[in-house]
N, CA, C and O atoms as CSV, one atom per row, in Angstrom:
chain,resi,resn,atom,element,x,y,z
A,1,UNK,N,N,77.333,110.092,117.015
A,1,UNK,CA,C,77.985,109.394,116.612
A,1,UNK,C,C,78.086,107.961,116.274
A,1,UNK,O,O,78.161,107.125,117.174
A,2,UNK,N,N,78.093,107.593,114.891
A,2,UNK,CA,C,78.217,106.031,114.994
A,2,UNK,C,C,79.160,105.297,115.156
A,2,UNK,O,O,80.263,105.843,115.184
A,3,UNK,N,N,79.101,103.936,115.306
A,3,UNK,CA,C,80.417,103.504,114.835
A,3,UNK,C,C,80.585,102.569,113.756
A,3,UNK,O,O,80.111,101.447,113.580
A,4,UNK,N,N,81.317,103.235,113.114
A,4,UNK,CA,C,82.128,102.402,111.624
A,4,UNK,C,C,81.960,101.219,111.553
A,4,UNK,O,O,82.763,100.891,112.427
A,5,UNK,N,N,81.462,100.111,111.129
A,5,UNK,CA,C,82.031,98.698,110.811
A,5,UNK,C,C,82.530,98.299,109.690
A,5,UNK,O,O,82.483,99.129,108.782
A,6,UNK,N,N,83.048,97.178,109.432
A,6,UNK,CA,C,83.877,96.504,108.655
A,6,UNK,C,C,83.248,96.779,107.313
A,6,UNK,O,O,83.985,97.143,106.397
A,7,UNK,N,N,81.696,96.612,107.075
A,7,UNK,CA,C,80.552,96.697,106.104
A,7,UNK,C,C,81.012,97.994,105.508
A,7,UNK,O,O,81.536,98.127,104.402
A,8,UNK,N,N,80.818,98.687,106.154
A,8,UNK,CA,C,80.663,100.288,105.777
A,8,UNK,C,C,82.422,100.614,105.308
A,8,UNK,O,O,82.692,101.503,104.500
A,9,UNK,N,N,83.190,99.988,105.775
A,9,UNK,CA,C,84.868,100.253,105.150
A,9,UNK,C,C,84.692,99.370,104.042
A,9,UNK,O,O,85.350,99.980,103.200
A,10,UNK,N,N,84.268,98.380,103.476
A,10,UNK,CA,C,83.999,98.003,102.562
A,10,UNK,C,C,83.421,98.643,101.484
A,10,UNK,O,O,83.931,98.693,100.365
A,11,UNK,N,N,82.212,99.203,101.850
A,11,UNK,CA,C,81.695,99.775,100.708
A,11,UNK,C,C,82.402,100.797,100.379
A,11,UNK,O,O,82.454,101.218,99.223
A,12,UNK,N,N,83.229,101.475,101.683
A,12,UNK,CA,C,83.935,102.633,100.985
A,12,UNK,C,C,84.868,102.432,100.430
A,12,UNK,O,O,85.215,103.185,99.520
A,13,UNK,N,N,85.468,101.533,100.724
A,13,UNK,CA,C,86.904,100.873,99.556
A,13,UNK,C,C,86.041,101.021,98.279
A,13,UNK,O,O,86.339,101.849,97.418
A,14,UNK,N,N,85.070,100.284,98.180
A,14,UNK,CA,C,84.538,100.158,96.665
A,14,UNK,C,C,84.094,101.595,95.976
A,14,UNK,O,O,84.404,101.920,94.830
A,15,UNK,N,N,83.430,102.274,96.751
A,15,UNK,CA,C,83.591,103.537,96.384
A,15,UNK,C,C,84.707,104.464,96.170
A,15,UNK,O,O,84.605,105.199,95.187
A,16,UNK,N,N,85.824,104.576,96.954
A,16,UNK,CA,C,86.866,105.117,96.557
A,16,UNK,C,C,87.503,104.505,95.232
A,16,UNK,O,O,87.819,105.276,94.327
A,17,UNK,N,N,87.698,103.116,95.101
A,17,UNK,CA,C,88.213,102.539,93.816
A,17,UNK,C,C,87.654,102.719,92.459
A,17,UNK,O,O,88.200,102.734,91.357
A,18,UNK,N,N,86.520,102.841,92.797
A,18,UNK,CA,C,85.720,103.290,91.477
A,18,UNK,C,C,85.909,104.954,90.858
A,18,UNK,O,O,85.863,105.522,89.767
A,19,UNK,N,N,86.159,105.321,92.369
A,19,UNK,CA,C,86.491,107.058,92.030
A,19,UNK,C,C,88.348,106.863,91.377
A,19,UNK,O,O,88.806,107.755,90.663
A,20,UNK,N,N,88.964,105.978,91.641
A,20,UNK,CA,C,90.295,105.841,91.327
A,20,UNK,C,C,90.219,104.926,89.966
A,20,UNK,O,O,91.102,105.193,89.151
A,21,UNK,N,N,89.614,104.244,89.722
A,21,UNK,CA,C,89.425,103.479,88.531
A,21,UNK,C,C,90.240,102.416,88.539
A,21,UNK,O,O,91.025,102.318,87.596
A,22,UNK,N,N,90.247,101.490,89.483
A,22,UNK,CA,C,91.019,100.518,90.121
A,22,UNK,C,C,89.874,99.417,90.452
A,22,UNK,O,O,89.040,99.858,91.243
A,23,UNK,N,N,89.683,98.297,90.095
A,23,UNK,CA,C,89.209,97.204,90.449
A,23,UNK,C,C,89.507,96.380,91.828
A,23,UNK,O,O,90.015,97.102,92.686
A,24,UNK,N,N,89.275,94.852,92.278
A,24,UNK,CA,C,89.141,94.017,93.444
A,24,UNK,C,C,90.834,93.468,93.043
A,24,UNK,O,O,91.700,93.128,93.848
A,25,UNK,N,N,90.885,93.500,92.217
A,25,UNK,CA,C,92.204,92.709,90.991
A,25,UNK,C,C,93.833,93.321,91.657
A,25,UNK,O,O,94.898,92.762,91.919
A,26,UNK,N,N,93.331,94.747,91.745
A,26,UNK,CA,C,94.341,95.764,91.921
A,26,UNK,C,C,95.319,95.941,93.115
A,26,UNK,O,O,94.909,95.504,94.190
A,27,UNK,N,N,96.150,96.328,93.098
A,27,UNK,CA,C,97.143,96.816,94.384
A,27,UNK,C,C,96.547,97.815,95.287
A,27,UNK,O,O,96.391,97.855,96.508
A,28,UNK,N,N,96.254,98.634,94.286
A,28,UNK,CA,C,95.664,99.739,94.907
A,28,UNK,C,C,94.167,99.587,95.733
A,28,UNK,O,O,93.928,100.363,96.658
A,29,UNK,N,N,93.240,98.599,95.359
A,29,UNK,CA,C,92.320,98.194,95.718
A,29,UNK,C,C,92.225,97.788,97.133
A,29,UNK,O,O,91.471,98.263,97.982
A,30,UNK,N,N,93.222,96.704,97.291
A,30,UNK,CA,C,93.933,95.772,98.441
A,30,UNK,C,C,94.508,97.170,99.324
A,30,UNK,O,O,94.341,97.192,100.543
A,31,UNK,N,N,95.075,98.127,98.737
A,31,UNK,CA,C,95.940,99.101,99.583
A,31,UNK,C,C,94.905,99.823,100.196
A,31,UNK,O,O,94.848,99.811,101.425
A,32,UNK,N,N,94.042,100.477,99.517
A,32,UNK,CA,C,93.143,101.289,100.133
A,32,UNK,C,C,92.121,100.094,101.177
A,32,UNK,O,O,91.988,100.375,102.368
A,33,UNK,N,N,91.709,99.294,100.832
A,33,UNK,CA,C,90.911,98.271,102.157
A,33,UNK,C,C,91.843,97.868,103.317
A,33,UNK,O,O,91.283,97.599,104.379
A,34,UNK,N,N,93.340,97.780,103.258
A,34,UNK,CA,C,94.073,97.401,104.078
A,34,UNK,C,C,93.904,99.010,105.238
A,34,UNK,O,O,93.844,99.053,106.467
A,35,UNK,N,N,93.871,100.136,104.230
A,35,UNK,CA,C,94.563,101.529,105.083
A,35,UNK,C,C,92.906,101.614,106.236
A,35,UNK,O,O,92.888,102.008,107.402
A,36,UNK,N,N,91.854,101.176,105.525
A,36,UNK,CA,C,90.654,101.296,106.079
A,36,UNK,C,C,90.173,100.489,107.134
A,36,UNK,O,O,89.330,100.837,107.961
A,37,UNK,N,N,90.830,99.234,107.061
A,37,UNK,CA,C,90.450,98.295,107.845
A,37,UNK,C,C,91.648,97.942,109.053
A,37,UNK,O,O,91.502,97.225,110.042
A,38,UNK,N,N,92.713,98.599,108.675
A,38,UNK,CA,C,93.809,98.658,109.640
A,38,UNK,C,C,94.029,99.889,110.470
A,38,UNK,O,O,94.204,100.007,111.683
A,39,UNK,N,N,93.986,100.593,109.704
A,39,UNK,CA,C,94.063,102.208,110.129
A,39,UNK,C,C,95.461,102.789,109.707
A,39,UNK,O,O,95.851,103.921,109.995
A,40,UNK,N,N,96.139,101.883,109.008
A,40,UNK,CA,C,97.525,102.641,108.190
A,40,UNK,C,C,98.088,101.791,107.413
A,40,UNK,O,O,97.912,100.573,107.438
A,41,UNK,N,N,98.830,102.434,106.646
A,41,UNK,CA,C,99.788,101.880,105.832
A,41,UNK,C,C,101.520,102.614,106.230
A,41,UNK,O,O,102.139,103.650,105.989
A,42,UNK,N,N,101.754,101.190,107.036
A,42,UNK,CA,C,102.832,101.661,107.459
A,42,UNK,C,C,104.394,101.406,106.139
A,42,UNK,O,O,104.332,100.474,105.337
A,43,UNK,N,N,105.395,102.189,106.151
A,43,UNK,CA,C,106.303,102.411,105.570
A,43,UNK,C,C,107.269,101.128,105.423
A,43,UNK,O,O,108.285,101.072,104.730
A,44,UNK,N,N,106.505,99.700,106.560
A,44,UNK,CA,C,107.565,98.961,106.002
A,44,UNK,C,C,106.715,97.929,105.215
A,44,UNK,O,O,107.234,96.851,104.926
A,45,UNK,N,N,105.114,98.270,104.760
A,45,UNK,CA,C,104.813,96.907,104.098
A,45,UNK,C,C,104.543,97.820,103.012
A,45,UNK,O,O,104.487,97.102,102.014
A,46,UNK,N,N,104.320,99.177,102.629
A,46,UNK,CA,C,104.200,100.039,101.575
A,46,UNK,C,C,105.267,100.760,100.930
A,46,UNK,O,O,106.101,100.787,101.834
A,47,UNK,N,N,105.794,101.379,99.923
A,47,UNK,CA,C,106.780,102.044,99.690
A,47,UNK,C,C,106.399,103.433,99.871
A,47,UNK,O,O,105.397,103.872,99.307
A,48,UNK,N,N,107.233,104.260,100.725
A,48,UNK,CA,C,106.804,105.728,101.025
A,48,UNK,C,C,106.092,106.329,100.458
A,48,UNK,O,O,105.025,106.709,100.942
A,49,UNK,N,N,106.528,106.626,99.107
A,49,UNK,CA,C,106.240,107.421,98.038
A,49,UNK,C,C,104.704,107.180,97.450
A,49,UNK,O,O,103.961,108.016,96.936
A,50,UNK,N,N,104.437,105.581,97.722
A,50,UNK,CA,C,103.272,105.394,97.451
A,50,UNK,C,C,102.382,105.730,98.045
A,50,UNK,O,O,101.288,106.130,97.647
A,51,UNK,N,N,102.891,105.559,99.373
A,51,UNK,CA,C,102.022,106.003,100.394
A,51,UNK,C,C,101.342,107.641,100.367
A,51,UNK,O,O,100.169,108.009,100.429
A,52,UNK,N,N,102.636,108.422,100.246
A,52,UNK,CA,C,102.487,109.464,100.380
A,52,UNK,C,C,101.776,110.158,99.265
A,52,UNK,O,O,100.859,110.882,99.651
A,53,UNK,N,N,101.975,110.113,97.985
A,53,UNK,CA,C,101.195,110.023,96.644
A,53,UNK,C,C,99.472,110.151,97.000
A,53,UNK,O,O,98.750,111.148,96.987
A,54,UNK,N,N,99.172,108.786,97.300
A,54,UNK,CA,C,97.899,108.268,97.364
A,54,UNK,C,C,97.072,108.837,98.652
A,54,UNK,O,O,95.870,109.046,98.815
A,55,UNK,N,N,98.310,109.019,99.579
A,55,UNK,CA,C,97.503,109.888,100.815
A,55,UNK,C,C,97.342,111.462,100.244
A,55,UNK,O,O,96.522,112.021,100.973
A,56,UNK,N,N,97.731,112.191,99.415
A,56,UNK,CA,C,97.541,113.118,99.090
A,56,UNK,C,C,95.845,113.020,98.728
A,56,UNK,O,O,94.800,113.432,99.232
A,57,UNK,N,N,96.279,112.168,97.472
A,57,UNK,CA,C,94.807,111.697,96.555
A,57,UNK,C,C,93.789,111.570,97.389
A,57,UNK,O,O,92.785,112.250,97.176
A,58,UNK,N,N,93.839,110.616,98.582
A,58,UNK,CA,C,92.867,110.452,99.272
A,58,UNK,C,C,92.026,111.517,99.977
A,58,UNK,O,O,90.798,111.557,100.053
A,59,UNK,N,N,93.112,112.552,100.584
A,59,UNK,CA,C,92.586,113.914,101.324
A,59,UNK,C,C,91.933,114.912,99.936
A,59,UNK,O,O,91.187,115.877,100.102
A,60,UNK,N,N,92.331,114.499,98.829
A,60,UNK,CA,C,91.850,115.541,97.460
A,60,UNK,C,C,90.333,114.883,97.362
A,60,UNK,O,O,89.505,115.729,97.023
A,61,UNK,N,N,89.876,113.784,97.548
A,61,UNK,CA,C,88.640,113.303,97.555
A,61,UNK,C,C,87.829,113.181,98.730
A,61,UNK,O,O,86.706,112.725,98.517
A,62,UNK,N,N,88.175,113.543,100.201
A,62,UNK,CA,C,87.682,113.633,101.005
A,62,UNK,C,C,87.921,113.241,102.040
A,62,UNK,O,O,87.477,113.828,103.027
A,63,UNK,N,N,88.866,111.885,102.179
A,63,UNK,CA,C,89.091,111.294,103.322
A,63,UNK,C,C,90.294,111.935,103.665
A,63,UNK,O,O,91.185,112.218,102.864
A,64,UNK,N,N,90.300,112.179,104.990
A,64,UNK,CA,C,91.149,113.016,105.992
A,64,UNK,C,C,92.230,111.937,106.966
A,64,UNK,O,O,91.941,111.411,108.041
A,65,UNK,N,N,93.715,111.803,106.090
A,65,UNK,CA,C,94.713,111.112,106.240
A,65,UNK,C,C,95.409,111.870,107.013
A,65,UNK,O,O,95.282,113.093,107.074
A,66,UNK,N,N,96.176,111.212,107.643
A,66,UNK,CA,C,97.161,111.983,108.421
A,66,UNK,C,C,98.844,111.323,108.366
A,66,UNK,O,O,99.096,110.357,109.087
A,67,UNK,N,N,99.655,111.761,107.703
A,67,UNK,CA,C,100.784,111.660,107.338
A,67,UNK,C,C,101.862,111.429,108.265
A,67,UNK,O,O,102.205,112.502,108.761
A,68,UNK,N,N,102.452,110.569,108.644
A,68,UNK,CA,C,103.349,110.526,109.614
A,68,UNK,C,C,104.748,109.935,109.427
A,68,UNK,O,O,104.958,109.193,108.469
A,69,UNK,N,N,105.777,110.253,110.361
A,69,UNK,CA,C,107.090,109.887,109.814
A,69,UNK,C,C,106.975,108.203,109.740
A,69,UNK,O,O,107.631,107.817,108.772
A,70,UNK,N,N,106.418,107.216,110.376
A,70,UNK,CA,C,106.527,106.088,109.949
A,70,UNK,C,C,105.147,105.396,109.068
A,70,UNK,O,O,105.313,104.206,108.802
A,71,UNK,N,N,103.966,105.937,108.643
A,71,UNK,CA,C,103.297,105.508,108.250
A,71,UNK,C,C,102.373,106.614,107.758
A,71,UNK,O,O,102.534,107.813,107.987
A,72,UNK,N,N,101.168,105.946,106.899
A,72,UNK,CA,C,100.046,107.062,106.764
A,72,UNK,C,C,99.109,106.370,107.333
A,72,UNK,O,O,98.915,105.186,107.058
A,73,UNK,N,N,98.128,107.319,108.560
A,73,UNK,CA,C,96.972,106.828,109.006
A,73,UNK,C,C,95.731,107.442,109.038
A,73,UNK,O,O,95.560,108.610,108.691
A,74,UNK,N,N,94.924,106.763,109.409
A,74,UNK,CA,C,93.334,107.408,109.586
A,74,UNK,C,C,92.716,106.848,110.599
A,74,UNK,O,O,93.101,105.846,111.201
A,75,UNK,N,N,91.921,107.364,110.775
A,75,UNK,CA,C,90.883,107.027,112.053
A,75,UNK,C,C,89.719,106.875,111.842
A,75,UNK,O,O,89.230,107.551,110.938
A,76,UNK,N,N,88.964,106.054,112.499
A,76,UNK,CA,C,87.775,105.360,112.234
A,76,UNK,C,C,86.891,106.828,112.316
A,76,UNK,O,O,85.998,106.864,111.470
A,77,UNK,N,N,86.973,107.894,113.079
A,77,UNK,CA,C,86.245,109.266,112.820
A,77,UNK,C,C,86.390,110.130,111.684
A,77,UNK,O,O,85.652,111.058,111.353
A,78,UNK,N,N,87.680,109.610,110.995
A,78,UNK,CA,C,87.654,110.549,109.907
A,78,UNK,C,C,87.093,109.452,108.446
A,78,UNK,O,O,86.813,109.987,107.374
A,79,UNK,N,N,87.005,108.030,108.618
A,79,UNK,CA,C,86.323,107.014,107.847
A,79,UNK,C,C,84.758,107.226,107.810
A,79,UNK,O,O,84.015,106.915,106.879
A,80,UNK,N,N,84.387,107.850,109.068
A,80,UNK,CA,C,83.199,107.822,109.411
A,80,UNK,C,C,82.568,108.914,109.038
A,80,UNK,O,O,81.446,108.726,108.566
A,81,UNK,N,N,83.113,110.479,109.137
A,81,UNK,CA,C,83.188,111.389,108.560
A,81,UNK,C,C,82.745,111.456,106.840
A,81,UNK,O,O,81.865,112.176,106.368
A,82,UNK,N,N,83.696,110.417,106.024
A,82,UNK,CA,C,83.673,110.388,104.544
A,82,UNK,C,C,82.630,109.544,104.251
A,82,UNK,O,O,81.900,109.667,103.268
A,83,UNK,N,N,82.528,108.474,105.298
A,83,UNK,CA,C,80.819,108.059,105.051
A,83,UNK,C,C,79.754,108.421,104.769
A,83,UNK,O,O,78.989,108.148,103.844
A,84,UNK,N,N,79.683,109.414,106.065
A,84,UNK,CA,C,78.695,110.214,106.025
A,84,UNK,C,C,78.386,111.166,105.291
A,84,UNK,O,O,77.163,111.225,105.166
A,85,UNK,N,N,79.075,112.168,104.588
A,85,UNK,CA,C,79.418,113.476,103.970
A,85,UNK,C,C,79.456,112.727,102.354
A,85,UNK,O,O,78.663,113.114,101.496
A,86,UNK,N,N,80.267,111.842,102.122
A,86,UNK,CA,C,80.205,111.429,100.628
A,86,UNK,C,C,79.221,110.322,100.242
A,86,UNK,O,O,78.402,110.373,99.324
A,87,UNK,N,N,79.521,108.913,101.429
A,87,UNK,CA,C,78.386,107.843,100.815
A,87,UNK,C,C,76.974,108.231,100.906
A,87,UNK,O,O,76.183,108.340,99.969
A,88,UNK,N,N,76.731,108.453,102.328
A,88,UNK,CA,C,75.212,108.761,102.308
A,88,UNK,C,C,74.871,110.100,101.736
A,88,UNK,O,O,73.653,110.277,101.778
A,89,UNK,N,N,75.292,110.744,101.403
A,89,UNK,CA,C,74.755,112.231,100.832
A,89,UNK,C,C,74.692,112.022,99.250
A,89,UNK,O,O,74.143,112.858,98.532
A,90,UNK,N,N,75.347,110.734,98.688
A,90,UNK,CA,C,74.987,110.580,97.467
A,90,UNK,C,C,73.825,109.795,97.197
A,90,UNK,O,O,73.208,109.836,96.132
A,91,UNK,N,N,73.460,108.895,98.430
A,91,UNK,CA,C,72.460,108.231,98.577
A,91,UNK,C,C,70.934,109.383,98.088
A,91,UNK,O,O,70.272,109.491,97.056
A,92,UNK,N,N,70.890,110.142,99.589
A,92,UNK,CA,C,70.096,111.094,99.748
A,92,UNK,C,C,70.174,111.800,98.660
A,92,UNK,O,O,69.490,112.816,98.532
């Protein structure tokens, strides 16, 4: 098991953003980046409906996230799995 680094998280952010059709100037890009780096979207920071809707979309594209009562969370293990299964497999 590799240790997922900030650089890989930024690469994944760019990849997910490209799929979603948004760029570095959009709220969506920064929300994905925050989720990957901080590990969660707290319902105190983002609207609950935004988080839940986008959590479903992230799961649809292969990133396993957990919807809890107070936040949407993602583990480094789930990020690493997405990186290996989606990012690296497209390179090979």
